[in-house]
N, C-alpha and C positions, 0 to 999 in steps of 0.2 A: 434427406440430404437436399440442400439448396445450392445451386451453382450461381455465384455472382461474379461477373467478369472473369469467368474461368476458374474461380476459386471455390472449393467445396466447403460449405458451411454446414455443420452438424445441426440436427434438430432434436437430439436426444433430450428426453425429460424423464428422469428416473432417479431414485435413490441409488447410491452406489456402495458397494462393499470396499472398504479400505483396510489394507494391512498397514501401510505406512505411506507417507506422502512422496517418498522417493520412488516407490514402486508405482504410484499413481502417475508420475511423470512418464515412466516407460509405457504405461497403457495409453496415455494421451498421445504419445508420439505416433501411435499406430493409426490415429484417425485425424490428427491435425495436419494439413498439408505442409510439406517440408519448409517452404518459405515462411509460413506463419509460425511454425514451431521454432524455427531458427530465430525469428524476431523475438518471440516470447522468452526463450530460454537463454539466449546468448548474452555475453557481457562484452566489454570493450577490449580492444587489442588482444593480448594473450590471456586475458581473463584471470589475472593474478588476484585482483580484488574480489571478483565474483567467487573464486574458490576460497579466498580468505574469509569471506562472510560466513561460510559454513564451518570452516576449521576453527574460527574464533570461539565458538561455543565450547570447544574442548579446553579452553584456557581457564575456565572456572568450573568448579565442582560443587554440587549441592551437598551440604552436610545433613544427613538424615537425622531426624529426631524421633525417638521412641518415647513411650510413657507420656505421650502428649495429650492423651485423654480426649481425642477428637474423632469424629466420624462425619461422613457426608460433607466434604468441603464445598464451599459456596463460591462460585466464580462471578457473581454479580458485582457490579461496581457503579460508581457515579463519577463522571468526568465532564467538565464544562456544564454541570447542572443537568446532565442527561443520564437517566437510568439505563444501564445496559446489563444484559445477562452474562456477558463475558468481556474481558479486557482485550480480546482478540478482535481486530477490526480489518475491514477490507482496505488495503492501501490503494491510493490512486494509481491506476494502471490503464494505459491507453489501448485502444483498438481491440476490445474484447470480442468484436465480431469475427476476429480471426479464429476464435474457438467455438463460437456458437452463433446461429443466425439471429438470436434475440439479444446477444451481447450483454451490455451493462444492465439492461432492463431486467434480464433474468438473474444476473448476479445480485442486483438490488433485492429482488424477491427472495432469493435464498439467504442473503445476509439478514434480511428482516425476520425471516422465519427462525433464524438462529438467535435473534435478540441482540444482534451485533450492530456495529456502526458501518455504514456504507460511505465511501468517498468516491466521487466521480472525477475523472480526468477531463480537462479541456478537450483532449484528443479522443474523446469517446466515440464509439461507433453509433451509440444511441443518443438521442437528444436529452437535454436536461429534463424536459417535461416528461419524457418517456421513462427515464430512470426514476424520477420521483414517483410516477404512477406505479412502476414496478415494485417500489418499496412500500406502497400502500400507506403512506403517512409515517413510516418509521424514520428516525432521525438520519439525516444525510449531511455530509460536508461536500463542498465543491472545491476542486483543486484548479488553480489558475496558472497556466503558462502565460505569463504576461507578454503581450504583444507590443511591438514598436508602435502600433496604431492604438492610441488611447480610445478612439471611438469603438474599436472592437472590444477592448477591455470593458468599457462601460456597458456595451450591449450585452455581453455575456454575463457580466455581474448582475445586470438588471434581470436577466432570465433566471439566474440562480436565486436571487432574492424572491422573485415571483414564485419559484418552485418551493420556497420555504426552507432552504438549506440553513443549517444552524451556525456554520462558520465557513470561512474561506481559507484554504490552504495555498499559500504562495510558494511555489517551487522556485528555488534560487540557485540550484546546482545544475541547471540545464540551459544555460544561455547559448550553448552550441551542443550538438549531438556528439556523444562519444563515438570513437572510431570502432564500429561494430563489424568485424570481419565476416561473420556469418551472413549478414545481409548482402555483402559484396559477393561472396561465393554463390549465394542463392539468387543473385540479381533481384533481390526483393524490393518490390514497390507495393504500397498499400493498395490492395484490390478493392477495398470497401470504403466508401466515403465516410468521412468523419462528420457526424451530424451537426456538431456545433460550428464547424467551419463552413458547411453548406449554408446553414441558417443565417450566418452573419457575414456572408460575402467575402470570405477569406480563402476562396477556392474550396475544394472539398477533400483534399488529401489523396484522392484516388490517383493512382499512377505515379505517385511520388515516393521517394525514399525518405528516411528519417532526417537526413541533412537538409533536404528541401523543406520539410515541415518546419524544422527549427529555424530556417532562414527568416521567417517572419517574427520570431521570438525576440524579445528585448535582450540585448547583450549587456546593457548597463542596468543593473538593479542594485539599489542602495537603500539605506534606512528610510529615506523620504518616501520611497514607493510603498513601504509598509504602511506608513501613516496615511498616504493618499488613498489606499484601498479601504482602510478603516473609516476615513472621513466620508468616502463615497457610499459605502455599503451600510455603515453603522452595524457591522457584524464583527465578531472576533476574527482576527487574522492569525493563523498559525504559520510559522516560517519553516519550510521543509528543505532539507539538504544541509543541515547543520552538522558539522563534525569537529568543531573546536569549541572550547569554553569561551573564547573571545567572541566568536560569531554568535553564540547563544546570548551573551550579554548585550551585544550590539542589537540583536533582534528584540530583546526585552526592552532595551532603552528606546527603541523605535516604536514601542507600543504593542508588540506581539503578545497575543493572549496564550500562545503555546509555542513550544520549540519541538521540531520534528527531526530527530536524529536519523539520518539515512544517507547512504551513498548511491541511491538510485538502483539498488540491487546489483551493484558492480557494472553498471551500464554506462557510466560517465567517465570519471577520472580513474583510469587504471593505474595501479601502483600506490593508490591511497590506502589507508587502513580499513580494516573491517569495521563496520558500524558498531558492532558489539564491543570492540576494543576501545572505542572512544566514548561509549555511553556513560560509563561511570563518571568520568571527568566532566562531561557536559552536565550531567544531573547534579553533581556537587556544586558546580558553578551556578546553576539555576536556583538551587537551594529552595525548592518548593515555591518559588515566586509565581510560576505558571506550570501547567501540566507539561510533561515530557512525553512525546510520542516516539516510537521507534519502529524501524523495519530493516530488512535486508538479511536474507539467509535463513529465516525462521522456517523450520520444518518439523519440529517436535514440541510437545507440551513442555518438555524440560527447557527448551530454548525460550519459550514464553516465560516460564518461571524465572529463569536466570535474568532475563531482561527486566522483569518487574522488580526483582531483588536488587538490581543495580540502579534503579531509579526511574524506569519507564512507568508511565501510568496507563498507556495503551500500546499494544503491540500489533503491528500490521503484517499481513501476508499478501502476496501478489500472485506469483506464478502458481502456487498450489490451487488457488481459486480458478485460474484459467483451466487447469487440468480437470477440476471437478465440473466446471462449466461445459467443457468439451464432451465429457463422458455422460453427463446427466442433467445439463441445463440448471435451472434454479434448484432442483432437488440435489443435483450433484454438488453445487456450491454449499448448500446446507449440510450435506454429508461431510464435506471437508471441514467446515467449522465445528460440527459436532464431534468429529473424530479428534481434532486437535484440542478441543475443549475437554473431552473425556480423558485424553492423555494428561492434560494439565491437572485435572482432578486427582488422578492417580499419583502424580508427582507431589501435589499438595498434601495428600494423605500421608505419603511416606516421609515427607519432609516435616510433618507435624504442623502444618499451617491450615487453619480453618477458612480464612478469608483472604481476599486479595490484599487487604491491609496487612495481614499477618506476613504475607510474602515479603513485604517491604523490610521486615526485620529478620528475614532468614539469613543464615550465614553461608557464604560461598568461600571456598578455598581458591587460592590462586597458585596452582601447581602446574608446571609445564612438564608434560610427558614426552 
């Protein structure tokens, strides 16, 4: 155990036994300090959208297919020209030092071991270089919270390019922070510096709340910003925070190489729809022009399957990786990905789908119970 500014950071490094990811959350709660756990797990306001993210997966049911003559389903896929062992990716998630002393560097190591894709947040506890080193050369994306200060944007994008990231994820649904009551109740302020803010003279995040962190973020983000980042980095730009067909088409029209359907895990606009409930309409509007990424509320292999069947190409997890990180460091993160991927394989077998491409043609029923 390491204590940083009075905050206890775990140093666990081990494979973990997992029954399910919901139970894993209960185990992690025992070792992550209350303020950090509240920040990681809470949503905005009365958490309607946070709860809807989980419930939404019940709105669709997988039609099992027998006599399908398959065995040993394969979860490997290729998206953005990158070969991956699984369509499950690490969603961009800030301040992973709240769960483990090595933070995102350990997450990257575990994700790489699983053959998955790592995405790093601007508000990471670890530097871009350290996260890249943790991944050992495995593919990574960098998520940008665009600042009002374009000098900051340039400097951090330069660092990301230097580290060899394959794409930039531009988050557009967090121009202000959602009203997160757990942070208020816990009087939560970030106890651990955010490495990218320290490096680029934007303060360090330590001792601030989420609203103070977002105060430096750009409040005006439009299609021209997408093109500006493309022109500056010469990298694919994926627009994250899309929840309507109209915005998906705006993003593609602006040059986006990917559309990321997400409501920020229920942490931003409360009262909005579950991401899963808008996925199909967004994917239909995109119509295979660019890859579709998805996150928010994923806890089961069946959730991953359903998202892929409704048009997602990659499916992200956030909070479960924090729990695995807290309990077992890099190996704990690997355990989470392996567990979820193994659940996915079981569902694929029972649904008569051999490959990720086959899942795209699986039939889902829409029956409300």
